[in-house]
C-alpha positions as CSV (number, residue, x, y, z in Angstrom):
1,M,32.5,22.0,-74.0
2,G,35.0,19.2,-73.0
3,I,34.4,16.1,-71.1
4,T,32.7,16.0,-67.7
5,L,34.4,13.9,-65.2
6,S,33.1,12.1,-62.1
7,K,34.9,11.9,-58.9
8,G,37.7,9.2,-59.2
9,Q,38.0,9.3,-62.9
10,K,41.1,9.5,-64.9
11,I,41.8,10.7,-68.2
12,D,44.7,11.2,-70.7
13,L,45.9,14.8,-71.4
14,T,48.9,15.0,-73.3
15,K,48.5,11.5,-75.3
16,T,45.1,12.2,-76.6
17,N,45.9,15.9,-77.1
18,P,49.3,15.8,-78.6
19,G,49.4,19.6,-79.3
20,L,48.7,20.3,-75.8
21,V,51.7,22.2,-74.2
22,K,50.2,24.7,-71.8
23,A,47.0,23.9,-69.9
24,V,44.8,26.5,-68.0
25,I,43.6,25.0,-64.8
26,G,40.5,27.1,-63.7
27,L,39.0,26.7,-60.5
28,G,35.7,28.2,-59.3
29,W,33.2,28.3,-56.5
30,D,30.3,30.1,-54.9
31,T,29.8,30.8,-51.2
32,N,26.6,30.3,-49.3
33,K,25.8,33.8,-48.0
34,Y,24.1,34.0,-44.5
35,S,23.5,36.9,-42.2
36,G,26.2,38.0,-40.0
37,A,29.0,36.1,-42.0
38,R,32.4,37.0,-42.5
39,E,33.6,37.3,-46.2
40,F,35.3,34.0,-47.7
41,D,38.7,34.1,-49.2
42,L,39.3,30.9,-50.9
43,D,42.8,30.0,-52.4
44,A,44.0,27.8,-55.2
45,S,47.5,26.1,-54.8
46,A,49.5,23.6,-56.5
47,F,52.1,21.1,-55.1
48,L,54.8,19.7,-57.4
49,V,55.6,16.3,-55.9
50,D,58.1,13.6,-56.7
51,A,57.3,9.8,-56.7
52,G,57.2,9.7,-53.0
53,N,54.3,12.4,-53.0
54,R,56.5,14.9,-51.4
55,C,57.7,18.4,-52.4
56,Q,61.4,18.6,-52.7
57,N,61.3,22.1,-51.3
58,D,59.2,25.2,-50.7
59,H,59.5,26.3,-54.3
60,D,57.6,23.2,-55.3
61,F,54.5,24.9,-53.5
62,I,52.7,27.4,-55.7
63,F,50.2,29.8,-54.0
64,Y,49.4,33.4,-53.5
65,N,52.9,34.2,-51.9
66,N,54.9,32.0,-54.3
67,L,53.1,32.6,-57.7
68,Q,55.6,31.0,-60.0
69,H,57.9,27.6,-59.9
70,P,61.4,28.5,-60.8
71,S,61.2,26.2,-63.9
72,G,58.1,28.2,-65.2
73,A,56.2,24.8,-65.1
74,V,53.4,26.2,-63.0
75,V,52.1,30.0,-62.8
76,H,49.5,31.0,-60.5
77,T,47.7,34.1,-62.2
78,G,46.9,35.6,-58.8
79,D,44.8,35.7,-55.6
80,N,41.0,36.4,-56.1
81,R,40.0,37.5,-52.6
82,T,36.3,37.8,-53.1
83,G,35.4,35.1,-55.7
84,E,32.8,37.4,-57.2
85,G,31.7,37.1,-60.7
86,E,31.1,34.1,-63.3
87,G,33.6,31.9,-64.6
88,D,36.9,30.8,-62.9
89,D,37.7,32.4,-59.6
90,E,41.4,31.5,-59.8
91,Q,43.8,30.0,-62.4
92,L,46.9,28.1,-62.6
93,I,48.8,27.7,-66.0
94,V,50.7,24.4,-66.4
95,D,53.7,24.3,-69.1
96,F,54.1,20.5,-69.6
97,S,57.3,21.2,-71.5
98,K,58.8,22.8,-68.5
99,I,57.8,20.5,-65.7
100,P,61.1,19.2,-63.9
101,A,61.9,15.5,-64.4
102,Y,61.6,14.7,-60.6
103,V,57.9,15.9,-60.6
104,D,55.7,13.0,-60.8
105,R,52.4,14.7,-59.8
106,I,50.9,18.0,-59.3
107,G,48.2,18.4,-56.6
108,I,45.7,21.2,-57.5
109,T,44.1,22.3,-54.2
110,V,41.7,25.0,-52.7
111,T,41.6,26.0,-49.2
112,I,39.7,28.6,-47.1
113,H,41.9,31.4,-45.8
114,E,41.8,31.6,-42.0
115,A,38.9,29.0,-41.9
116,D,39.0,28.2,-38.3
117,L,39.0,31.7,-37.2
118,R,36.3,32.7,-39.2
119,N,34.1,29.7,-38.6
120,Q,34.1,28.7,-42.3
121,N,34.3,25.3,-44.1
122,F,33.5,23.7,-47.4
123,G,30.0,22.8,-46.2
124,Q,29.2,26.5,-46.9
125,V,30.7,26.5,-50.6
126,S,28.8,25.4,-53.5
127,N,29.1,24.7,-57.1
128,A,32.9,24.0,-56.8
129,F,34.6,23.0,-60.1
130,V,37.9,22.6,-61.8
131,R,38.5,22.8,-65.6
132,L,41.2,22.2,-67.8
133,A,41.5,24.1,-71.0
134,D,44.2,24.3,-73.9
135,E,45.6,27.8,-73.4
136,A,46.6,28.1,-77.3
137,T,43.2,27.5,-78.3
138,G,41.1,28.3,-75.2
139,Q,39.3,25.0,-75.8
140,E,38.1,23.4,-72.6
141,L,39.1,19.9,-72.7
142,L,37.6,18.7,-69.5
143,R,35.7,19.7,-66.4
144,F,35.0,18.1,-62.8
145,D,32.2,19.6,-60.6
146,L,33.0,18.7,-57.1
147,G,29.3,18.4,-55.7
148,E,28.4,19.0,-52.1
149,D,30.3,16.3,-50.5
150,F,32.1,18.1,-47.8
151,S,30.8,19.5,-44.2
152,I,33.8,20.3,-41.9
153,E,36.5,20.4,-44.4
154,T,38.8,23.6,-44.7
155,A,41.1,22.2,-47.7
156,V,40.1,20.1,-50.7
157,V,42.4,18.4,-53.4
158,F,40.3,19.2,-56.3
159,C,42.4,17.1,-58.9
160,E,45.7,15.9,-59.6
161,L,47.8,15.9,-62.8
162,Y,50.2,12.9,-62.9
163,K,53.0,11.4,-65.1
164,H,52.2,7.9,-66.6
165,G,55.1,6.8,-68.7
166,G,55.9,9.8,-70.9
167,D,52.4,11.4,-71.0
168,W,50.3,13.3,-68.3
169,K,47.1,12.5,-67.1
170,F,44.2,14.1,-65.0
171,S,42.5,12.6,-62.1
172,A,39.3,14.0,-60.6
173,V,40.1,13.7,-56.8
174,G,37.7,15.8,-54.8
175,S,39.2,14.7,-51.5
176,G,38.7,16.8,-48.4
177,F,40.9,17.8,-45.4
178,S,40.4,19.4,-42.2
179,G,43.2,21.6,-40.7
180,G,43.3,23.9,-43.9
181,L,46.4,24.7,-45.7
182,A,48.6,23.4,-42.9
183,A,47.4,19.9,-43.2
184,L,47.8,20.0,-47.0
185,C,51.4,21.1,-46.6
186,R,52.2,18.4,-44.1
187,N,50.4,15.9,-46.6
188,Y,52.8,17.0,-49.4
189,G,56.0,16.8,-47.2
190,L,56.5,20.6,-46.3
191,E,57.5,21.9,-42.8
192,V,54.7,24.0,-41.4
């Protein structure tokens, strides 16, 4: 069991874990079931951004329709449309040795697919978490449980990995957005 973080906390990754080359970013959640409800489909994404907090092109946006960055730095392991089962619902693999020099930060987000159409929001999601494990050893290094801070939001930035000097750090963000994936794309400088 790794370190448990609170919202707003930051922690060294590569400096305090010098052997860490590839990290598994596991994201999980439960949805509150109620009668007549439509199924939830939550989706993890990663935005590779420069120092201006902007993606340089569409390839810097990793999601269910673009599973791998051209550099191989971030790979999405696939879309879980139901969120059923224990443990991680979706995963991203980050290879620190392959991150392009222009990338200053990687935003790790989760959105609710067709949230407005389905009348769904993160107020109906519980037990949301992000964890980071060393891919080589499987050891969980840290975990951030998001809590129940959301009501109308349809997208959440769970965490960010960011460059500090020559090292990478982890920031427990937990920041919600209304407007779903489109709002996140605009936030990170992509045309919708």
